[in-house]
C-alpha positions in Angstrom: 74.2 104.3 82.7 77.2 102.4 82.8 77.0 98.8 82.8 79.7 96.5 84.4 79.0 92.7 84.5 81.1 92.4 88.0 80.7 88.1 87.6 83.9 88.5 85.6 86.3 90.3 87.8 87.6 87.0 89.2 90.3 88.2 92.3 90.6 91.4 91.3 89.3 94.2 93.8 85.9 95.8 93.1 87.3 99.4 92.5 90.3 98.2 90.2 87.4 96.3 87.9 85.6 99.4 87.9 88.1 101.1 86.8 89.4 98.7 84.0 86.0 98.1 83.0 85.7 101.9 82.4 88.6 102.9 81.1 88.3 100.0 78.1 84.8 101.6 77.5 86.7 104.8 77.1 89.5 103.2 75.0 87.0 101.3 72.9 84.8 104.4 72.6 81.6 103.0 74.0 82.3 106.2 76.3 83.0 108.7 74.2 84.9 112.0 74.7 83.5 114.8 76.7 80.6 112.3 77.7 79.5 113.2 80.9 79.8 110.3 83.3 77.0 109.4 86.1 77.1 110.8 89.8 79.4 108.9 92.3 76.0 108.0 94.1 74.2 107.6 90.9 76.6 104.8 89.5 76.9 102.7 93.2 73.3 102.6 93.2 72.8 101.2 90.0 75.8 98.3 90.5 75.3 97.7 93.5 78.4 98.7 94.9 79.3 101.7 97.3 80.0 105.1 96.6 83.1 105.1 98.0 84.0 102.1 95.6 82.9 104.4 92.2 84.7 107.6 94.3 88.5 105.3 94.5 87.7 104.1 91.2 86.8 107.9 89.3 89.7 109.3 91.5 92.4 106.9 89.6 90.7 107.6 86.2 91.4 111.4 87.0 94.7 110.6 87.7 95.8 109.0 84.6 94.1 111.2 82.5 91.1 109.6 81.4 88.4 111.6 82.5 87.8 114.7 84.5 85.7 116.7 86.9 84.4 119.9 86.7 82.9 121.6 90.2 78.9 121.5 90.5 78.7 119.9 87.1 80.3 116.8 87.2 82.8 114.0 85.7 83.5 113.9 81.9 85.2 111.9 79.3 88.8 113.4 78.5 89.8 113.4 74.8 93.4 111.8 75.9 92.8 108.4 76.0 90.6 108.8 72.3 93.7 110.7 70.9 96.0 108.4 71.7 94.2 105.1 70.3 93.5 107.3 66.7 97.4 107.9 66.2 98.1 104.5 67.6 99.8 102.1 64.3 97.7 99.7 63.4 98.1 95.7 63.7 95.9 93.4 62.8 94.5 91.5 66.6 95.6 87.9 65.2 99.2 89.4 64.4 99.5 91.3 67.1 99.1 88.7 69.4 101.3 85.6 67.8 103.9 87.8 66.1 107.6 86.7 66.7 109.4 89.4 68.7 111.9 91.6 67.1 115.4 92.0 68.5 115.4 93.7 72.4 111.4 93.6 71.9 109.1 90.7 74.1 105.6 90.0 74.4 106.5 90.1 78.0 109.6 91.2 79.6 110.5 90.0 83.2 114.1 91.4 83.4 112.8 95.1 83.2 112.4 97.1 85.8 110.1 99.1 83.6 106.3 100.8 85.1 103.1 99.7 83.9 102.3 102.2 81.1 99.1 104.3 82.2 99.9 104.1 85.9 101.8 107.1 86.5 99.3 110.2 87.8 100.4 112.6 85.0 97.4 114.8 85.9 98.1 115.2 89.9 101.8 116.0 88.7 101.3 118.4 86.3 99.3 120.2 88.9 101.7 120.2 91.5 104.1 121.6 88.5 101.8 124.5 88.1 101.7 125.4 91.5 105.6 125.4 91.9 106.0 127.5 89.2 103.2 130.3 90.6 104.8 129.8 94.0 108.6 129.4 94.1 110.2 131.1 91.0 112.5 133.0 92.2 114.1 130.0 94.6 114.1 127.8 91.5 116.9 130.1 90.0 119.1 129.5 93.1 121.9 126.9 93.7 121.3 123.7 95.9 123.9 122.8 98.1 124.6 119.1 98.2 122.2 118.0 100.7 119.2 119.3 98.6 116.5 121.3 98.9 115.0 121.4 103.1 111.5 121.2 101.8 112.2 117.8 100.2 114.2 116.8 103.0 111.6 117.4 105.6 109.2 115.8 103.8 111.2 112.4 103.2 111.4 112.7 107.0 107.5 113.0 107.3 107.2 110.1 104.2 109.7 107.9 106.6 107.7 108.2 109.8 104.7 107.5 108.4 105.7 104.5 106.1 108.8 103.4 107.9 108.2 104.5 111.4 111.5 106.0 111.4 112.7 109.1 113.3 115.3 110.9 110.6 116.6 114.7 110.9 116.3 116.8 107.7 119.9 117.8 108.3 120.8 114.0 107.5 119.5 112.8 104.5 121.3 113.8 101.3 119.1 114.0 97.7 120.5 112.4 94.7 120.4 112.2 90.8 119.7 108.5 91.9 121.5 105.6 93.7 124.0 105.5 91.5 125.6 109.0 92.1 125.0 108.3 96.2 127.0 105.4 95.7 129.5 107.0 93.9 129.7 109.8 96.4 129.8 107.4 99.4 133.2 105.9 97.6 134.6 109.5 97.4 133.5 110.3 101.5 134.4 106.7 102.9 137.7 106.4 100.8 138.8 103.8 98.3 140.5 102.3 100.2 137.9 100.4 102.2 137.2 97.0 100.7 133.4 96.9 100.0 131.4 93.4 100.7 128.1 93.2 98.4 126.0 90.2 98.4 126.4 86.9 96.5 124.1 86.6 94.5 123.1 90.4 94.6 122.7 93.5 92.8 125.5 93.6 90.2 125.1 97.5 89.6 126.5 98.8 93.2 129.4 95.9 92.5 130.4 98.0 89.4 130.2 101.2 91.0 132.5 100.5 93.3 134.7 99.1 91.5 134.5 101.6 89.0 135.3 104.4 91.5 138.2 102.3 92.2 137.9 100.3 95.5 138.0 96.2 95.8 134.6 95.0 95.5 134.3 91.5 97.4 131.0 89.0 96.9 129.9 87.5 100.3 127.4 84.4 100.3 123.9 85.1 101.2 121.7 81.9 102.9 118.1 81.6 104.1 118.8 84.5 106.5 120.7 87.1 104.6 124.1 87.6 104.0 126.5 85.4 106.4 128.6 87.5 108.8 131.0 85.1 108.9 131.9 85.0 105.6 131.3 88.7 105.7 134.3 88.7 108.3 136.8 86.4 106.2 136.5 89.4 103.6 138.3 91.8 105.8 135.6 94.5 104.6 135.1 97.8 105.8 132.0 98.7 104.2 128.9 96.2 103.2 125.9 96.8 100.6 122.8 95.2 101.5 119.6 95.4 101.2 117.7 93.6 104.1 113.7 94.5 103.2 113.5 92.6 100.2 116.4 90.8 98.5 117.1 91.3 94.8 116.9 88.9 93.6 116.2 86.1 95.9 113.5 87.9 97.8 115.0 86.6 101.3 114.0 88.9 104.4 116.4 89.4 106.7 115.5 88.1 110.0 116.1 89.9 113.0 118.4 87.6 114.7 121.2 88.5 111.4 119.8 91.7 111.6 121.5 91.9 114.8 124.4 90.0 114.0 125.4 92.0 111.1 125.3 95.7 113.5 127.5 93.9 115.7 130.2 93.3 113.0 130.0 96.5 112.7 130.6 97.7 116.6 134.1 95.2 116.5 135.9 98.4 114.4 135.1 101.9 114.5 135.5 102.2 110.9 133.0 100.1 109.5 129.8 100.5 107.7 126.5 99.1 106.0 124.7 100.8 103.5 121.4 99.8 103.5 119.4 99.7 100.3 115.7 99.7 101.3 114.6 98.2 98.2 111.4 97.6 97.2 109.8 98.1 100.4 107.1 100.0 99.6 105.6 97.0 98.0 104.5 94.7 100.9 101.5 93.1 100.8 100.6 91.3 103.9 102.1 92.2 107.3 104.2 94.5 108.5 108.0 95.0 107.6 110.6 94.4 109.8 112.4 97.3 111.3 115.1 99.2 109.0 118.6 98.4 110.2 119.0 102.4 110.5 116.2 102.4 113.1 117.2 100.2 115.7 121.5 100.9 114.8 122.6 102.5 118.7 126.0 103.2 117.0 125.7 105.3 114.5 126.8 102.9 111.6 124.1 102.5 108.9 123.6 104.4 105.9 120.1 104.2 104.6 119.4 104.9 100.9 116.5 104.6 99.2 114.3 105.5 95.7 111.4 107.6 94.1 112.3 105.2 90.8 110.5 102.1 91.9 107.5 104.0 93.0 106.9 106.4 90.3 108.8 105.9 87.2 112.6 104.3 86.3 113.1 107.7 84.8 112.6 109.7 87.8 115.7 110.1 89.0 115.3 111.0 92.3 117.1 109.1 95.7 118.1 110.0 98.7 120.5 108.8 102.0 120.4 109.3 105.3 123.6 109.5 106.8 124.5 109.1 111.1 124.7 112.2 112.7 128.4 111.5 112.9 129.1 111.9 109.6 126.9 114.5 108.7 129.5 117.1 109.4 132.3 115.0 107.9 130.3 114.5 104.3 129.5 118.4 104.3 133.2 119.5 104.6 134.6 116.7 102.4 132.3 116.9 99.6 130.2 120.1 100.2 131.4 121.6 97.5 128.9 119.9 95.4 126.1 121.1 94.0 122.6 119.0 94.9 122.5 116.8 91.0 119.0 117.3 90.7 116.8 120.4 89.8 115.2 122.7 92.5 112.1 122.3 90.1 111.7 118.4 90.5 112.7 118.8 94.3 110.3 121.4 95.0 107.4 119.6 93.1 108.2 115.8 94.6 108.2 117.8 98.2 104.5 119.0 97.5 103.2 115.8 96.0 104.4 114.0 99.6 103.1 117.0 101.6 99.3 117.2 100.1 99.3 113.2 100.5 98.9 112.7 96.3 102.7 110.5 97.0 100.7 108.3 99.7 97.4 107.9 97.8 99.3 106.6 94.6 101.5 104.0 96.6 98.3 102.6 98.0 97.1 102.6 94.2 100.5 101.0 93.4 100.1 98.5 96.1 96.7 97.4 95.1 97.3 97.3 90.9 100.6 95.2 92.0 99.0 92.9 94.5 96.5 92.1 91.9 98.5 91.9 89.1 100.5 89.1 91.6 97.8 87.3 92.5 96.7 86.9 88.8 100.2 85.9 87.8 101.0 83.2 90.2 97.0 82.1 90.0 98.0 81.4 86.3 100.7 79.5 86.8 99.3 77.5 89.5 96.9 76.5 87.4 98.5 75.8 84.2 100.8 72.8 82.8 103.7 75.0 83.7 102.5 73.7 88.0 103.7 70.2 87.0 107.4 71.1 86.4 107.9 74.6 88.7 107.0 75.9 92.1 106.7 79.6 93.0 108.8 81.0 95.7 108.0 84.5 97.4 107.5 86.4 100.6 104.9 88.5 100.0 106.7 91.2 99.2 108.3 93.2 96.6 107.7 93.0 92.4 109.4 89.7 92.1 109.5 86.2 93.2 111.1 82.8 91.9 109.7 80.3 89.6 111.9 77.1 90.1 111.9 74.0 88.3 112.0 70.5 89.3 114.9 68.4 88.8 115.2 67.0 85.5 114.8 70.3 83.3 117.2 72.4 81.5 116.4 75.3 82.6 118.8 76.6 79.8 117.0 75.3 77.1 113.4 76.5 78.5 114.6 79.7 79.1 115.8 79.8 75.0 112.3 78.4 74.4 110.5 81.4 76.3 112.8 83.9 74.6 111.9 82.4 71.4 107.9 83.0 72.0 108.2 86.4 73.2 109.3 85.8 77.1 112.4 87.6 78.4 113.4 86.0 82.0 116.7 85.6 83.7 118.3 82.8 86.0 119.1 82.9 89.4 122.7 82.2 88.2 122.8 85.0 86.3 122.9 87.3 89.5 126.2 85.4 91.2 129.6 86.6 90.6 132.3 84.0 89.7 131.2 80.9 91.9 130.7 78.2 89.6 129.7 76.0 92.4 127.3 77.8 93.9 125.8 79.1 90.2 125.4 75.1 89.0 123.5 74.5 92.5 121.1 77.4 92.1 120.7 77.7 88.4 117.1 75.6 88.1 115.7 78.9 89.1 113.9 81.9 87.3 113.7 85.5 88.6 110.0 86.8 87.8 110.3 90.0 87.8 106.1 91.2 87.0 106.6 95.3 87.6 106.5 96.0 83.8 104.0 93.2 83.0 100.6 94.7 81.8 97.6 92.9 83.9 95.5 92.3 80.4 98.4 90.1 79.1 98.7 87.5 82.0 96.7 85.0 80.7 98.3 85.0 77.1 102.3 85.3 78.9 101.6 82.3 80.6 100.2 80.3 77.6 103.3 81.1 76.0 105.0 80.1 78.5 103.7 76.6 78.9 103.3 76.1 75.1 107.1 76.4 74.6 108.2 74.5 77.4 106.4 71.4 76.6 
């Protein structure tokens, strides 16, 4: 019978701790391949937990390929984990722990948007792919127009209704190969003669894409409520790109008053539009997110954009945008000659993955995992010597927060020391555009993007940061 010491689980949920404990026993060889596991009821009774706790832990292990089930026979350990372990390069434990980082390699990289290894639901995804190959084989060979498959657009509409309470028409949805391709299409559609405004500090890739497509792009400062509308007015912009649900990199959530002001700005001229990037909206850990700008817009001025890259994997290049009704026909007339850049196979697979509830279950699992990871990281930082020189600023939302130095400490010097210790982290000032006075004032904050950090490494990460800083 499997033995688990729940006294060591700290802030982890029962499900997460049970899952990670069984996974570790598989990786360590304590549970061997094809070994039969206890039934859900038997293990729950043995450990003194609920059956649903065991069921959720087993489900996650199945999704990640560590165990498999046979109907009417039970649950068994797969050979995937042991195969990976046997073929992993050998490295002495102490050397691996304290080795100096090689060029481009870090013990912990807080600048990366990488997903945590082992969290992608490979088993479910491959099963869905096989279903699509069996049922949609003829349609997989046909060209898809610029809007994308109707199946995926319908699935996205249902998802937006369930998660963001948005009422979206499937004919307004356009599928793209990443947000970058959608930004480029929007410049072609709205016109290069328009001035595009972006948040300062902000997501530099969006600004670079706008500029490379031939537009004038102007950074507009933000305050504690979001983009400053009076400054936006001065910029003479026709289009503004914002991330109101969880701003990157500051983490600011645009309040309702500022959202209303921003919409009023678009209403002053009929050709003004907002590109709403609903960045990180799936990962809000307390309370409900504010309504999207798109859902409170009454004059068709908001173009809503989101992606599956953050919830599934950065390599998963499927994004989408929702056009205002009045722009659908003009968009089709101007850019309708394009084919959708995402393969039909991926679109059908993702549509089925959403429709059968697998995507919702995956998001819930990832939200629980990241909540636990965030809590562990923040607790470790608060209980370390770093708490004497740093403070944490976060909004219980998204996959990053700010770590702000107290006065009298050199952030650039500490950044260099952390990098030498294998910790890669960027300053908030790195995300400002060319405005030196703002950079100097805000240069003491670090942007802690923890999406790719392994939860088991938190203690060692904070230890390295503490040692290097003092």
